PASEBA-1860 file (N, C-alpha, C; in nm, 3 decimals):
! residues 326
1> MNVLQKLR> 5.541/13.970/5.711/5.684/13.954/5.739/5.716/14.009/5.877 ~ 5.780/13.926/5.964/5.812/13.974/6.097/5.943/14.052/6.096 ~ 5.978/14.109/6.213/6.095/14.195/6.218/6.223/14.116/6.191 ~ 6.229/13.990/6.235/6.348/13.910/6.209/6.367/13.888/6.060 ~ 6.259/13.861/5.988/6.268/13.841/5.844/6.312/13.969/5.773 ~ 6.266/14.084/5.823/6.306/14.211/5.762/6.453/14.238/5.780 ~ 6.505/14.205/5.900/6.643/14.240/5.931/6.743/14.138/5.882 ~ 6.702/14.014/5.866/6.796/13.909/5.830/6.858/13.937/5.694
9> PSFALIPV> 6.993/13.932/5.682/7.056/13.951/5.552/7.015/13.840/5.457 ~ 6.987/13.876/5.334/6.936/13.778/5.239/7.050/13.707/5.168 ~ 7.055/13.575/5.188/7.148/13.493/5.114/7.071/13.404/5.015 ~ 6.943/13.431/5.001/6.861/13.347/4.915/6.890/13.368/4.768 ~ 6.978/13.464/4.736/7.008/13.494/4.597/7.083/13.382/4.529 ~ 7.132/13.282/4.604/7.212/13.178/4.539/7.160/13.037/4.567 ~ 7.030/13.012/4.569/6.985/12.877/4.601/7.031/12.774/4.501 ~ 7.038/12.812/4.372/7.079/12.716/4.271/7.223/12.675/4.291
17> VVFAVVIT> 7.309/12.773/4.323/7.449/12.744/4.346/7.466/12.651/4.465 ~ 7.395/12.685/4.576/7.407/12.603/4.697/7.360/12.461/4.669 ~ 7.248/12.448/4.598/7.196/12.315/4.567/7.297/12.235/4.486 ~ 7.361/12.301/4.389/7.460/12.232/4.308/7.577/12.185/4.390 ~ 7.623/12.269/4.484/7.735/12.231/4.567/7.699/12.115/4.658 ~ 7.574/12.117/4.713/7.531/12.007/4.798/7.534/11.876/4.721 ~ 7.482/11.878/4.599/7.476/11.755/4.521/7.614/11.707/4.483 ~ 7.699/11.798/4.427/7.831/11.756/4.386/7.917/11.721/4.505
25> GAASRSAA> 7.900/11.795/4.616/7.977/11.765/4.736/7.944/11.628/4.790 ~ 7.814/11.597/4.793/7.773/11.466/4.843/7.828/11.355/4.755 ~ 7.827/11.380/4.624/7.878/11.278/4.532/8.027/11.260/4.550 ~ 8.102/11.371/4.564/8.246/11.361/4.573/8.289/11.299/4.705 ~ 8.205/11.313/4.808/8.245/11.262/4.938/8.190/11.123/4.967 ~ 8.112/11.068/4.874/8.069/10.930/4.894/8.186/10.840/4.861 ~ 8.214/10.745/4.947/8.331/10.660/4.928/8.291/10.514/4.940 ~ 8.370/10.428/4.877/8.343/10.286/4.885/8.359/10.237/5.028
33> QAGTGKTV> 8.272/10.151/5.068/8.279/10.098/5.203/8.386/9.990/5.211 ~ 8.450/9.983/5.327/8.544/9.876/5.352/8.463/9.757/5.402 ~ 8.451/9.655/5.316/8.364/9.542/5.351/8.221/9.589/5.360 ~ 8.152/9.554/5.467/8.014/9.597/5.486/8.004/9.712/5.585 ~ 8.117/9.754/5.642/8.116/9.863/5.739/8.115/9.998/5.669 ~ 8.084/10.102/5.746/8.083/10.238/5.694/8.218/10.303/5.717 ~ 8.257/10.388/5.625/8.381/10.461/5.641/8.366/10.568/5.748 ~ 8.479/10.622/5.791/8.477/10.734/5.885/8.396/10.849/5.827
41> AQKATEQF> 8.419/10.881/5.699/8.349/10.992/5.637/8.199/10.970/5.632 ~ 8.157/10.847/5.605/8.014/10.816/5.601/7.950/10.829/5.739 ~ 8.018/10.777/5.840/7.964/10.786/5.976/7.957/10.932/6.021 ~ 8.061/11.009/5.989/8.062/11.151/6.028/7.951/11.227/5.957 ~ 7.935/11.204/5.827/7.833/11.276/5.751/7.693/11.246/5.803 ~ 7.665/11.119/5.836/7.535/11.084/5.892/7.511/11.159/6.022 ~ 7.614/11.170/6.104/7.600/11.243/6.230/7.573/11.391/6.205 ~ 7.646/11.451/6.111/7.629/11.594/6.082/7.491/11.624/6.024
49> ESSPLKTA> 7.436/11.531/5.948/7.307/11.553/5.885/7.191/11.537/5.983 ~ 7.211/11.456/6.088/7.098/11.422/6.176/7.102/11.489/6.312 ~ 7.215/11.543/6.354/7.225/11.602/6.487/7.155/11.737/6.493 ~ 7.089/11.769/6.602/7.026/11.901/6.615/7.132/12.010/6.623 ~ 7.100/12.126/6.567/7.189/12.241/6.573/7.168/12.310/6.707 ~ 7.276/12.323/6.784/7.268/12.382/6.917/7.344/12.514/6.922 ~ 7.293/12.607/7.002/7.356/12.737/7.021/7.394/12.753/7.167 ~ 7.518/12.798/7.193/7.564/12.818/7.330/7.643/12.948/7.339
57> SLDKDIWM> 7.627/13.020/7.447/7.702/13.142/7.471/7.836/13.108/7.534 ~ 7.946/13.160/7.475/8.080/13.140/7.530/8.123/13.257/7.618 ~ 8.076/13.375/7.583/8.114/13.497/7.653/8.022/13.606/7.599 ~ 8.036/13.726/7.649/7.958/13.837/7.595/7.988/13.853/7.446 ~ 7.885/13.841/7.365/7.894/13.860/7.220/7.976/13.752/7.149 ~ 7.994/13.636/7.212/8.064/13.525/7.147/7.979/13.400/7.163 ~ 7.950/13.334/7.050/7.858/13.220/7.049/7.924/13.100/6.982 ~ 7.878/12.982/7.020/7.921/12.859/6.952/7.798/12.784/6.902
65> FSGDGGNV> 7.808/12.735/6.779/7.701/12.657/6.716/7.758/12.519/6.685 ~ 7.686/12.415/6.725/7.738/12.280/6.708/7.630/12.186/6.658 ~ 7.674/12.078/6.593/7.582/11.975/6.547/7.578/11.959/6.398 ~ 7.608/12.067/6.323/7.594/12.063/6.177/7.729/12.051/6.108 ~ 7.822/11.981/6.170/7.959/11.971/6.119/8.054/12.011/6.228 ~ 8.165/12.074/6.190/8.257/12.124/6.291/8.194/12.238/6.369 ~ 8.241/12.258/6.492/8.190/12.368/6.572/8.214/12.501/6.503 ~ 8.114/12.589/6.510/8.120/12.723/6.449/8.116/12.825/6.561
73> TAIVAEGS> 8.207/12.922/6.557/8.210/13.029/6.656/8.172/13.160/6.589 ~ 8.086/13.238/6.654/8.044/13.369/6.602/8.083/13.476/6.702 ~ 8.144/13.583/6.652/8.189/13.693/6.736/8.122/13.821/6.686 ~ 8.047/13.884/6.774/7.962/13.996/6.735/8.033/14.128/6.759 ~ 8.026/14.217/6.662/8.074/14.354/6.676/7.955/14.448/6.661 ~ 7.982/14.578/6.663/7.873/14.677/6.657/7.785/14.658/6.534 ~ 7.846/14.631/6.418/7.765/14.621/6.298/7.786/14.495/6.218 ~ 7.855/14.397/6.274/7.887/14.278/6.195/7.912/14.157/6.284
81> TLLIDSGV> 7.914/14.041/6.221/7.950/13.916/6.287/8.066/13.853/6.213 ~ 8.165/13.809/6.287/8.276/13.732/6.231/8.256/13.586/6.268 ~ 8.266/13.497/6.170/8.251/13.354/6.193/8.385/13.285/6.191 ~ 8.395/13.178/6.269/8.505/13.084/6.257/8.445/12.951/6.217 ~ 8.471/12.912/6.092/8.419/12.793/6.025/8.272/12.808/5.985 ~ 8.229/12.719/5.893/8.097/12.740/5.830/8.013/12.614/5.820 ~ 8.051/12.505/5.890/7.966/12.387/5.893/7.960/12.313/5.760 ~ 7.860/12.226/5.745/7.843/12.149/5.621/7.751/12.225/5.527
89> DSRVSELN> 7.769/12.199/5.398/7.697/12.276/5.296/7.545/12.257/5.304 ~ 7.499/12.136/5.334/7.356/12.107/5.329/7.276/12.174/5.441 ~ 7.344/12.227/5.544/7.272/12.288/5.657/7.309/12.435/5.678 ~ 7.368/12.496/5.576/7.418/12.632/5.594/7.305/12.733/5.610 ~ 7.191/12.714/5.545/7.079/12.805/5.563/7.028/12.801/5.708 ~ 7.020/12.681/5.763/6.980/12.664/5.902/7.081/12.730/5.996 ~ 7.210/12.711/5.966/7.315/12.773/6.047/7.306/12.925/6.040 ~ 7.289/12.979/5.921/7.283/13.124/5.906/7.165/13.183/5.984
97> AAIFKATW> 7.053/13.115/5.981/6.937/13.163/6.056/6.964/13.162/6.206 ~ 7.031/13.057/6.255/7.063/13.049/6.397/7.163/13.157/6.437 ~ 7.259/13.184/6.350/7.359/13.288/6.378/7.291/13.424/6.388 ~ 7.204/13.453/6.293/7.141/13.585/6.297/7.045/13.599/6.415 ~ 6.978/13.489/6.451/6.890/13.493/6.567/6.967/13.526/6.694 ~ 7.091/13.475/6.703/7.173/13.499/6.822/7.242/13.635/6.818 ~ 7.286/13.679/6.701/7.373/13.797/6.693/7.304/13.922/6.642 ~ 7.201/13.907/6.560/7.133/14.020/6.497/7.228/14.109/6.418
105> RPVTRLVN> 7.333/14.049/6.365/7.430/14.123/6.284/7.464/14.039/6.162 ~ 7.483/14.099/6.046/7.519/14.021/5.927/7.662/13.969/5.937 ~ 7.685/13.854/5.879/7.820/13.799/5.871/7.897/13.873/5.763 ~ 8.013/13.926/5.800/8.097/13.998/5.702/8.233/13.933/5.682 ~ 8.280/13.855/5.780/8.409/13.786/5.768/8.396/13.643/5.818 ~ 8.472/13.553/5.757/8.470/13.411/5.791/8.613/13.360/5.793 ~ 8.654/13.301/5.905/8.786/13.238/5.917/8.769/13.087/5.913 ~ 8.844/13.019/5.827/8.844/12.873/5.824/8.961/12.819/5.904
113> THCHFDHT> 8.934/12.724/5.997/9.043/12.663/6.074/9.124/12.564/5.991 ~ 9.065/12.508/5.885/9.137/12.420/5.793/9.043/12.391/5.674 ~ 9.079/12.293/5.590/9.013/12.279/5.460/8.900/12.178/5.453 ~ 8.869/12.102/5.556/8.775/11.991/5.543/8.630/12.036/5.532 ~ 8.549/11.955/5.463/8.413/11.991/5.424/8.322/12.026/5.541 ~ 8.345/11.966/5.657/8.257/11.993/5.771/8.291/12.125/5.840 ~ 8.395/12.192/5.792/8.433/12.325/5.843/8.427/12.432/5.735 ~ 8.419/12.390/5.610/8.419/12.484/5.498/8.298/12.470/5.407
121> GGNVYFGA> 8.206/12.378/5.439/8.093/12.352/5.351/8.006/12.473/5.326 ~ 7.995/12.564/5.422/7.915/12.684/5.405/7.987/12.797/5.335 ~ 8.113/12.775/5.294/8.189/12.883/5.231/8.123/12.940/5.107 ~ 8.068/12.854/5.022/8.010/12.904/4.898/7.890/12.994/4.928 ~ 7.814/12.958/5.028/7.695/13.035/5.067/7.735/13.175/5.115 ~ 7.832/13.179/5.205/7.875/13.308/5.257/7.960/13.385/5.157 ~ 8.049/13.313/5.088/8.136/13.380/4.991/8.059/13.445/4.878 ~ 7.954/13.378/4.829/7.874/13.434/4.720/7.795/13.556/4.765
129> AGVTIIAQ> 7.777/13.571/4.895/7.706/13.687/4.949/7.802/13.802/4.984 ~ 7.930/13.787/4.949/8.025/13.894/4.970/8.103/13.889/5.098 ~ 8.089/13.779/5.174/8.164/13.765/5.299/8.311/13.741/5.266 ~ 8.401/13.810/5.336/8.545/13.791/5.319/8.587/13.663/5.390 ~ 8.652/13.571/5.317/8.697/13.444/5.373/8.847/13.451/5.398 ~ 8.887/13.414/5.520/9.025/13.426/5.565/9.075/13.289/5.608 ~ 9.199/13.253/5.571/9.254/13.123/5.609/9.404/13.121/5.589 ~ 9.467/13.020/5.646/9.608/12.997/5.618/9.622/12.964/5.469
137> ENVKKWLS> 9.733/13.002/5.408/9.746/12.998/5.263/9.725/12.859/5.201 ~ 9.759/12.752/5.275/9.742/12.619/5.219/9.596/12.578/5.204 ~ 9.507/12.640/5.281/9.364/12.608/5.270/9.313/12.641/5.130 ~ 9.354/12.753/5.076/9.311/12.789/4.941/9.359/12.686/4.839 ~ 9.481/12.640/4.855/9.536/12.538/4.764/9.452/12.410/4.770 ~ 9.421/12.364/4.891/9.349/12.237/4.903/9.203/12.250/4.861 ~ 9.139/12.362/4.891/9.000/12.379/4.847/8.990/12.389/4.696 ~ 9.098/12.429/4.630/9.097/12.444/4.485/9.121/12.313/4.412
145> SVQNVPFI> 9.164/12.210/4.483/9.197/12.082/4.421/9.119/11.970/4.489 ~ 9.143/11.848/4.448/9.073/11.732/4.505/9.171/11.652/4.589 ~ 9.129/11.616/4.711/9.211/11.531/4.797/9.136/11.402/4.828 ~ 9.213/11.295/4.835/9.162/11.168/4.885/9.234/11.140/5.016 ~ 9.160/11.150/5.126/9.223/11.138/5.258/9.235/10.990/5.294 ~ 9.357/10.940/5.319/9.376/10.797/5.348/9.302/10.751/5.473 ~ 9.252/10.630/5.466/9.195/10.554/5.578/9.054/10.598/5.621 ~ 9.003/10.711/5.575/8.872/10.754/5.624/8.766/10.762/5.515
153> GLRDGSYP> 8.802/10.736/5.389/8.703/10.734/5.282/8.654/10.871/5.242 ~ 8.736/10.974/5.259/8.694/11.110/5.226/8.759/11.157/5.097 ~ 8.676/11.198/5.003/8.721/11.264/4.880/8.661/11.404/4.883 ~ 8.744/11.505/4.888/8.697/11.640/4.915/8.773/11.739/4.829 ~ 8.718/11.860/4.816/8.787/11.967/4.748/8.722/12.009/4.617 ~ 8.797/12.083/4.536/8.753/12.141/4.410/8.629/12.229/4.431 ~ 8.641/12.325/4.523/8.533/12.417/4.554/8.525/12.527/4.448 ~ 8.408/12.587/4.427/8.397/12.699/4.333/8.469/12.822/4.385
161> AQALPTVT> 8.494/12.917/4.296/8.578/13.033/4.330/8.524/13.111/4.448 ~ 8.392/13.124/4.459/8.336/13.206/4.566/8.356/13.144/4.705 ~ 8.393/13.016/4.711/8.415/12.950/4.840/8.559/12.959/4.887 ~ 8.649/13.015/4.805/8.791/13.016/4.837/8.828/13.138/4.922 ~ 8.927/13.123/5.008/8.975/13.239/5.084/9.026/13.349/4.992 ~ 8.993/13.472/5.026/9.045/13.587/4.952/9.152/13.661/5.032 ~ 9.163/13.629/5.160/9.270/13.683/5.245/9.341/13.563/5.308 ~ 9.472/13.552/5.286/9.547/13.439/5.341/9.671/13.490/5.415
169> YSSGMTLR> 9.726/13.403/5.499/9.848/13.434/5.572/9.935/13.309/5.576 ~ 10.061/13.326/5.615/10.153/13.213/5.622/10.165/13.157/5.763 ~ 10.219/13.234/5.856/10.241/13.182/5.992/10.155/13.249/6.097 ~ 10.108/13.371/6.071/10.026/13.438/6.170/9.971/13.570/6.121 ~ 9.858/13.612/6.178/9.803/13.743/6.152/9.710/13.781/6.268 ~ 9.674/13.909/6.273/9.587/13.958/6.379/9.466/14.027/6.319 ~ 9.348/14.000/6.376/9.225/14.066/6.336/9.165/14.137/6.456 ~ 9.085/14.238/6.428/9.011/14.308/6.534/8.862/14.295/6.507
177> QDTLRLTL> 8.789/14.272/6.614/8.643/14.270/6.607/8.595/14.354/6.725 ~ 8.574/14.482/6.699/8.550/14.581/6.804/8.664/14.576/6.907 ~ 8.634/14.551/7.033/8.737/14.553/7.137/8.815/14.422/7.148 ~ 8.776/14.322/7.071/8.841/14.191/7.079/8.956/14.180/6.978 ~ 9.063/14.117/7.020/9.175/14.090/6.931/9.178/13.940/6.902 ~ 9.184/13.905/6.775/9.192/13.766/6.732/9.332/13.742/6.676 ~ 9.407/13.655/6.741/9.541/13.619/6.695/9.532/13.485/6.624 ~ 9.567/13.481/6.496/9.561/13.360/6.414/9.702/13.305/6.400
185> DNYGPAHT> 9.721/13.179/6.437/9.853/13.116/6.431/9.846/12.982/6.359 ~ 9.951/12.956/6.282/9.972/12.824/6.222/10.106/12.773/6.273 ~ 10.107/12.654/6.331/10.228/12.599/6.391/10.294/12.493/6.303 ~ 10.263/12.494/6.175/10.316/12.393/6.085/10.218/12.278/6.069 ~ 10.252/12.178/5.987/10.162/12.065/5.964/10.125/11.995/6.093 ~ 9.994/11.976/6.113/9.943/11.910/6.234/9.827/11.820/6.193 ~ 9.703/11.866/6.211/9.587/11.794/6.156/9.595/11.798/6.003 ~ 9.622/11.915/5.948/9.657/11.937/5.807/9.777/12.033/5.808
193> DGDTIIYI> 9.821/12.076/5.689/9.927/12.177/5.687/9.871/12.319/5.679 ~ 9.739/12.332/5.693/9.677/12.464/5.685/9.595/12.500/5.808 ~ 9.628/12.442/5.923/9.550/12.465/6.045/9.568/12.608/6.096 ~ 9.459/12.665/6.145/9.463/12.794/6.214/9.408/12.778/6.354 ~ 9.485/12.825/6.452/9.438/12.835/6.590/9.409/12.981/6.615 ~ 9.292/13.012/6.672/9.251/13.150/6.695/9.241/13.175/6.844 ~ 9.319/13.270/6.893/9.313/13.312/7.033/9.233/13.442/7.039 ~ 9.128/13.443/7.119/9.041/13.560/7.131/9.066/13.625/7.266
201> SPANIAVV> 9.116/13.745/7.264/9.145/13.814/7.390/9.075/13.951/7.391 ~ 9.037/14.001/7.508/9.065/13.946/7.642/8.966/13.839/7.689 ~ 8.887/13.782/7.598/8.786/13.682/7.639/8.849/13.552/7.687 ~ 8.978/13.529/7.655/9.049/13.408/7.696/8.983/13.283/7.641 ~ 8.963/13.284/7.509/8.905/13.170/7.436/9.003/13.130/7.327 ~ 9.024/13.000/7.311/9.108/12.949/7.203/9.024/12.855/7.117 ~ 9.016/12.884/6.987/8.944/12.799/6.892/9.050/12.720/6.816 ~ 9.049/12.588/6.831/9.164/12.509/6.785/9.133/12.416/6.668
209> GDIFSNHF> 9.009/12.416/6.618/8.978/12.330/6.504/9.000/12.183/6.535 ~ 9.030/12.106/6.431/9.038/11.961/6.446/9.173/11.912/6.498 ~ 9.258/12.002/6.543/9.375/11.959/6.619/9.328/11.889/6.747 ~ 9.207/11.922/6.791/9.150/11.859/6.911/9.001/11.838/6.889 ~ 8.956/11.712/6.906/8.814/11.680/6.912/8.787/11.621/7.050 ~ 8.681/11.665/7.114/8.657/11.634/7.255/8.537/11.539/7.271 ~ 8.553/11.418/7.310/8.663/11.330/7.338/8.667/11.222/7.230 ~ 8.736/11.246/7.121/8.742/11.149/7.012/8.886/11.137/6.963
217> YPIIDLST> 8.920/11.020/6.912/9.046/11.008/6.839/9.041/11.101/6.718 ~ 9.152/11.167/6.686/9.151/11.263/6.576/9.173/11.198/6.441 ~ 9.141/11.273/6.337/9.185/11.241/6.202/9.319/11.310/6.180 ~ 9.416/11.236/6.130/9.542/11.295/6.086/9.540/11.288/5.934 ~ 9.526/11.401/5.869/9.510/11.404/5.723/9.647/11.399/5.656 ~ 9.690/11.279/5.623/9.821/11.259/5.562/9.827/11.317/5.421 ~ 9.713/11.332/5.355/9.711/11.384/5.218/9.741/11.532/5.211 ~ 9.721/11.605/5.322/9.749/11.748/5.324/9.864/11.780/5.421
225> GGSIDGMI> 9.949/11.683/5.446/10.069/11.708/5.524/10.056/11.690/5.673 ~ 9.942/11.641/5.721/9.925/11.621/5.864/10.016/11.512/5.918 ~ 10.047/11.519/6.047/10.134/11.418/6.109/10.108/11.412/6.259 ~ 10.136/11.298/6.320/10.120/11.284/6.464/10.221/11.373/6.537 ~ 10.343/11.383/6.486/10.442/11.470/6.547/10.396/11.615/6.543 ~ 10.339/11.656/6.430/10.290/11.793/6.417/10.172/11.822/6.507 ~ 10.084/11.723/6.525/9.971/11.739/6.617/10.021/11.768/6.758 ~ 10.117/11.689/6.803/10.167/11.706/6.940/10.241/11.839/6.953
233> HALDQILA> 10.318/11.876/6.851/10.386/12.006/6.854/10.286/12.120/6.865 ~ 10.180/12.115/6.785/10.079/12.222/6.789/10.012/12.227/6.926 ~ 9.982/12.111/6.983/9.920/12.108/7.116/10.012/12.168/7.222 ~ 10.141/12.141/7.211/10.236/12.200/7.305/10.234/12.352/7.296 ~ 10.223/12.406/7.174/10.218/12.551/7.156/10.088/12.609/7.214 ~ 9.978/12.540/7.192/9.849/12.587/7.246/9.851/12.584/7.398 ~ 9.904/12.478/7.455/9.912/12.468/7.601/9.997/12.581/7.659 ~ 10.100/12.620/7.586/10.187/12.728/7.633/10.120/12.864/7.626
241> QTDAHTKI> 10.015/12.877/7.543/9.948/13.005/7.524/9.818/13.016/7.603 ~ 9.784/12.914/7.680/9.656/12.912/7.751/9.678/12.892/7.901 ~ 9.571/12.906/7.979/9.580/12.885/8.123/9.458/12.808/8.171 ~ 9.448/12.791/8.302/9.341/12.709/8.359/9.202/12.767/8.334 ~ 9.195/12.896/8.300/9.066/12.961/8.280/9.027/12.972/8.131 ~ 9.115/12.931/8.043/9.087/12.941/7.899/8.977/12.845/7.858 ~ 8.882/12.894/7.779/8.781/12.807/7.719/8.837/12.759/7.585 ~ 8.847/12.628/7.570/8.900/12.567/7.449/8.783/12.521/7.362
249> VPGHGPVA> 8.770/12.579/7.243/8.666/12.535/7.149/8.728/12.433/7.055 ~ 8.690/12.305/7.069/8.748/12.202/6.983/8.680/12.201/6.846 ~ 8.737/12.123/6.755/8.672/12.110/6.624/8.538/12.041/6.634 ~ 8.526/11.948/6.727/8.402/11.875/6.751/8.391/11.847/6.901 ~ 8.269/11.840/6.950/8.247/11.810/7.090/8.232/11.936/7.174 ~ 8.206/11.918/7.304/8.178/12.032/7.391/8.301/12.116/7.421 ~ 8.277/12.239/7.466/8.385/12.328/7.507/8.466/12.260/7.616 ~ 8.598/12.274/7.607/8.689/12.202/7.696/8.773/12.299/7.778
257> TRSDLQDY> 8.850/12.243/7.868/8.943/12.319/7.950/9.087/12.286/7.907 ~ 9.179/12.362/7.959/9.321/12.334/7.933/9.358/12.197/7.986 ~ 9.298/12.156/8.097/9.325/12.024/8.153/9.280/11.913/8.057 ~ 9.164/11.933/7.992/9.118/11.836/7.891/9.219/11.827/7.777 ~ 9.269/11.942/7.734/9.365/11.946/7.624/9.495/11.877/7.663 ~ 9.537/11.894/7.788/9.658/11.828/7.836/9.639/11.676/7.836 ~ 9.524/11.628/7.881/9.497/11.484/7.881/9.502/11.427/7.740 ~ 9.446/11.500/7.647/9.445/11.459/7.506/9.587/11.453/7.452
265> RDMLVQVR> 9.665/11.556/7.480/9.805/11.560/7.435/9.883/11.443/7.493 ~ 9.862/11.414/7.621/9.934/11.305/7.686/9.895/11.170/7.625 ~ 9.768/11.154/7.590/9.724/11.031/7.523/9.796/11.016/7.389 ~ 9.803/11.122/7.310/9.871/11.115/7.180/10.018/11.079/7.196 ~ 10.083/11.135/7.298/10.224/11.105/7.321/10.244/10.957/7.352 ~ 10.158/10.901/7.436/10.169/10.760/7.471/10.144/10.670/7.351 ~ 10.042/10.703/7.272/10.013/10.622/7.153/10.128/10.632/7.053 ~ 10.182/10.752/7.035/10.296/10.768/6.944/10.413/10.682/6.989
273> LRIDVLVA> 10.444/10.684/7.117/10.556/10.606/7.169/10.537/10.458/7.143 ~ 10.418/10.406/7.170/10.392/10.263/7.154/10.402/10.220/7.008 ~ 10.345/10.301/6.920/10.347/10.265/6.778/10.485/10.285/6.718 ~ 10.560/10.383/6.768/10.696/10.404/6.720/10.783/10.281/6.749 ~ 10.760/10.219/6.864/10.833/10.096/6.897/10.801/9.986/6.796 ~ 10.675/9.977/6.756/10.634/9.875/6.658/10.693/9.904/6.521 ~ 10.697/10.031/6.483/10.758/10.068/6.355/10.906/10.032/6.356 ~ 10.975/10.068/6.465/11.118/10.039/6.475/11.148/9.890/6.473
281> AGKTMDEA> 11.053/9.810/6.521/11.071/9.664/6.523/11.039/9.600/6.388 ~ 11.000/9.680/6.292/10.972/9.628/6.158/10.835/9.566/6.142 ~ 10.743/9.595/6.233/10.609/9.540/6.224/10.534/9.599/6.105 ~ 10.444/9.519/6.048/10.357/9.570/5.943/10.244/9.650/6.007 ~ 10.169/9.720/5.923/10.056/9.797/5.974/9.952/9.705/6.040 ~ 9.922/9.594/5.976/9.823/9.502/6.034/9.873/9.445/6.167 ~ 10.002/9.419/6.176/10.057/9.370/6.303/10.048/9.477/6.411 ~ 10.067/9.602/6.373/10.055/9.712/6.469/9.911/9.723/6.520
289> VAADPTKD> 9.815/9.711/6.429/9.674/9.715/6.470/9.644/9.598/6.564 ~ 9.694/9.480/6.531/9.669/9.361/6.613/9.732/9.374/6.752 ~ 9.838/9.453/6.766/9.903/9.474/6.896/9.818/9.558/6.990 ~ 9.716/9.625/6.936/9.618/9.700/7.016/9.685/9.805/7.106 ~ 9.764/9.896/7.047/9.839/9.991/7.130/9.753/10.099/7.195 ~ 9.627/10.108/7.160/9.540/10.211/7.220/9.440/10.153/7.320 ~ 9.451/10.025/7.353/9.343/9.956/7.424/9.302/10.023/7.554 ~ 9.397/10.080/7.630/9.360/10.141/7.757/9.307/10.283/7.742
297> FDSEWGRG> 9.306/10.335/7.617/9.249/10.466/7.589/9.114/10.459/7.518 ~ 9.079/10.341/7.467/8.963/10.330/7.378/8.832/10.366/7.447 ~ 8.817/10.333/7.574/8.691/10.360/7.641/8.664/10.510/7.651 ~ 8.771/10.590/7.656/8.754/10.735/7.668/8.757/10.805/7.534 ~ 8.845/10.761/7.443/8.868/10.834/7.319/8.815/10.763/7.195 ~ 8.773/10.638/7.207/8.735/10.560/7.091/8.587/10.557/7.061 ~ 8.511/10.653/7.114/8.366/10.652/7.097/8.317/10.736/6.980 ~ 8.409/10.798/6.908/8.370/10.882/6.795/8.367/10.804/6.665
305> YVSPDVFV> 8.366/10.876/6.553/8.359/10.808/6.424/8.495/10.760/6.376 ~ 8.605/10.797/6.445/8.737/10.741/6.415/8.760/10.623/6.509 ~ 8.757/10.502/6.456/8.774/10.383/6.537/8.921/10.367/6.578 ~ 8.947/10.291/6.684/9.086/10.271/6.726/9.176/10.216/6.617 ~ 9.127/10.121/6.537/9.215/10.063/6.435/9.247/10.163/6.325 ~ 9.151/10.249/6.289/9.179/10.352/6.189/9.280/10.453/6.244 ~ 9.264/10.490/6.370/9.358/10.583/6.432/9.499/10.523/6.434 ~ 9.511/10.396/6.470/9.642/10.330/6.471/9.703/10.332/6.331
313> RMVFTSLR> 9.623/10.306/6.229/9.675/10.305/6.092/9.728/10.444/6.052 ~ 9.658/10.549/6.091/9.704/10.684/6.058/9.835/10.716/6.130 ~ 9.841/10.684/6.259/9.963/10.713/6.335/10.079/10.629/6.283 ~ 10.055/10.503/6.256/10.159/10.413/6.203/10.216/10.468/6.073 ~ 10.129/10.507/5.982/10.175/10.559/5.853/10.251/10.689/5.870 ~ 10.201/10.776/5.958/10.271/10.902/5.983/10.411/10.879/6.036 ~ 10.425/10.787/6.131/10.558/10.759/6.189/10.648/10.685/6.091 ~ 10.592/10.593/6.015/10.674/10.520/5.917/10.728/10.613/5.810
321> EGSANR> 10.641/10.705/5.762/10.687/10.799/5.661/10.787/10.897/5.720 ~ 10.765/10.936/5.847/10.859/11.027/5.912/10.994/10.960/5.932 ~ 10.994/10.831/5.968/11.118/10.757/5.986/11.195/10.743/5.856 ~ 11.122/10.723/5.746/11.186/10.708/5.616/11.252/10.837/5.569 ~ 11.200/10.951/5.619/11.253/11.081/5.577/11.362/11.135/5.670 ~ 11.396/11.061/5.776/11.497/11.109/5.869/11.638/11.093/5.813
END
């Protein structure tokens, strides 16, 4: 046994539980295909299962791990590591090994940016080992139940008790990790109604979850209260709290700048305006898709697993439901 094996915290005590979650999770997230094409969830899962796990340094004692689901951030203290998100369930052992190799500290706390499987899949693994899970209060509600997310073929939720947050907040809270201060904020329904944005100071890093994917059209989870208006509102708040030197950790994709975030926000505003005109004109969803309101953005933002037509359908539904409630 080498020194790394001796020092690595043992999470092997729950292999049966992890295996069960992988199997049931995969079954619950398999969705019927639309025609012969693959759903957003199927395309995303294939990417998460096959992409190499990469480790990158963000700052002194702050690391980012990518490839196995949503981006994972690790913040090292004298005797512990705090995680932001936990990747997909099937690769959590690989993720844990990479985290310990980089930090040489056991994970003691885990913050979830929201409830989706590619950010919470490792919760059962860490939670069963005694890690404290922290999230906005709605995350616990959604992880405890089953959601069917419209337009993307995702059926998710009903996690076991050990995967649920044990510390929750409503609008904001503050954590300390040695000399670093982590400010957790929820700006209301955006990507979901349980989003957490984490500002790490004085490192000047903002971890924003799936409110921003770099450079992909986002998922707007209408089943958990997400909305295009809320996405733009949250982005405005993040832009107000950051500067040109802030490192933006997106839910997916490479580390970004405030300028990247501004471009993304401006794209969403333009798409919202165009589709709102179609909604006001009484167009159907299929007519809105046929109008191709994202065509001049597709080359930059349409290369991910959310296709332009799926994105238009989500925005259209969000605006139509918002108009009906005015």
